[in-house]
C-alpha positions, 0 to 999 in steps of 0.5 A: 514161719512167723507169718503162718502163725500170725495168720492162724491166730487171726483166723482163730480170733475171727472164728471166735468172734463169729461164734460169739456173735451167733450165740448172742443172736441165738440168746436173743431169739430164745428170749423173743420165742419165750415172750411169744410162748407166754402170750399163748394159752397153755393146756386146757386154758381159754383160747377165746382171746388167745391162740393156743400154744404149740402142739395144742389145738383150740376146741371151739365148742368148749373154748379151751386148748387140748393136745393135738 
C-alpha cells in the first residue's frame, strides 16, 4: 500500500513539473509574439517600410494598412 502511495505521489510530482514547463514555454512564446506584433504596422499606419499586422492588408496605392 505504501508503494502505491509513493508511486502516485511521484506521478503527481512529475505531472506538475511537466505542466510548469509547458506554461513557461507558453509565456516565453507570448513574449516573442508580442515583440513581433510591435514591429508590424497597425491600422492605417504606413506599410511601406513594415508589414501590416495580422488581419490587415497593405493598400499599395496609399501605402497604409487597412482591414482585410
